[in-house]
N, C-alpha and C positions, 0 to 999 in steps of 0.2 A: 455554518450554512450547510444545508442538506442538498445533495445533488443526486439525481437518479442516474444509473447506468442506462445508456440508450436502449429503450425498448423493454426494460425490466420493471415490474412493479417494485416500489421502494420498500426497503426494510423499515422498521419502526425504531427510531432513535429517541432517546430521552436523556435529559441532563441528570446526572447524579453528582453528589459532592465531589468536586475536583476532577470530573471526567464525564464520560458518556456510557450509556448502556444501549445494547441493540438486541432486538428480537426480529427474527426473519424466518419465513417458512419457505418451503421448496418453491423455486421459481423466482425468488426475490433477490435483490441486490441493490446497494446504493452506498454512498459515502457522505461523511460530513467533513468540512474543511474550514480552514481559516488562513488568512494571509500571515506570513512572517517575513521578517527582514533581517539582514545582517549576514555575517560570514558563517560558514559551516563550522559547527562546534560538535560537542558531544550531545546526544539526545538520550534521555532516560524516560522510562514509564513503567507502570505495572499493569498487568492484564490477567484476566481469567476467562476461561470458556467453560460454561456449564453444559452446553449442548452445541454440537457442530457436526459438519460433514465428516465422513471417514476419509482415509487417505486418497488423494487424487494426484495425478501427475501435473504439476504446475509448470512444466517446461513446454507444454503444448496447448493449443487452443482447443476448447471443448472439453468438458469433464474436469475443469480446473477450479473447482469450488474450494473455498477456504473460509474459516470462521472469521478471522480478522486479518487485516493488513494495515500497516502504518506506512504511508507514502510521503516522502519528503521531496518536494519539488524545488527545482533550481531554475534560475532565470536564464542561464546560458546553455548553449549547445555543447554536446560532446565534440571533441576535435574531429572525430570520424563521421559526423553526421553528414550524409550525402545530400545532394540536391533532391533526390527522390524522397528521402526521409523527411526533409523540410517541407516538401510539397504535401506529403501525407499528413504532416502536423498541421499544415494550413487548412486542409480539409476537415480534420478533427476540430480545429479551432472554430471554423465556420459553424459546425454543428453544436459547439459548446456555448454559443451565444456570448453573453457578457462575462463569463468565467474565463479569464486569461489562463490558458494552459501552460504549465511549466515546459521548458525545453529539454529538461533531463530530470530523471526521477530515480531515487533509491527506494526500494520497496522491501519492508520487513514483514514477514508473514508468520501467522499461526495457521498451519495447514500443510498440505503436501504429504508425500510419503516418507520424507526423511532420507531418501536415497538420491535426491537431486544433487547436482554439483553444489559446492559451497556458495557459489554465486553464478547466476545465469541471466541471459537476456530475457526480458519479459516477452512472451509470444504476442503480446498485444501492442507493444510500443515501438516496433521497428528500429530497435537499437538505441532508443532513447531512455530505456528503463532497465535497471538491473535488480534482480530479486535475490534476497537472502532469506532462507527459512530459519527462523529462530526457534520455533516450536513446531514439530510435525503434528499432523492431525491426531495422532494417538497419544499425544502428551496428556498427563493426568488432568482430568476434569475437576472443576470445583476448587482449584487451588490458585492462589495468586503467584505470579512469576514476575520478578524484577528484570528489566532489560536496560542495557546501556550500550550505545553504539557510537563509534567515532565517524561522524559524517564526512569530514574532510579526508580521512584515510580511505574510507570506503569509496568515495567519489574518485579519488586518485587511482585506486585499484581497479575500479570499474571502467573508467574512461581515459585513464592515462595522462591526466593533466591536473592542474590546480583547479579546485572547484569554483564555480561562479557563485554569486550571492544566492541566499535562500529566497524562495518565493512563497511557498505555502506548505502546510502540513495537512494531511487528510487521513482519516480512519475509515476503512471500508469493510464490507462483508459481501459475500457472493455465494449464493446457493441456487443458481439457476440450472445446473446440470444434474444434480443428484436429489433424490427424495429425502432431504434432510431439513432440519430446522437449526437455527442458531439462537443461542442465548449467551451473551458475553458482555464483558465490561472492560473498560480501559480507563485508567486515571493517572494522575500525577505526571502528566507529560510535561517535561521541562528541558530547556536547553541550558548548557553550562560548559565551563572549561573542561578540557579533557585531562 
């Protein structure tokens, strides 16, 4: 399912064998997602970027473009989620319509400067999302890279408790702040034992 970021023209997503491809121009951004169920396990995929934005600081709002991000949403709150954070989530949920938003997110990114901390709070998720940069923006273009992440371990490291059940997985792109275009692909997304 394709979903736009609020107020941005959508990127162009297309199905490819065992994955998706995306083309986006400056000012665009969107994501595709699907529901998933079960316990946090390891997640693997392969991806490549043929064109994308240059390095941007992903720790702050504005100017935080990235070629690709893989977001894994969970159904439960982090233990430290405040009443204010939950209220902000409720506002976002009202804007999201029928798409039930996850209550916590791990986000794996191809983008950024490579100088960000190993993991950091998403500036857009009020403490409900943690970001890890797997490939900085200046990673080699036109090459496939294999990834494998331990979701349960990363949720524990990020939020300090055992992870709640999985809710969804999304792949997104964002080039609304820089004069860049994106041409990228991701495939072979699969969950498995760690």
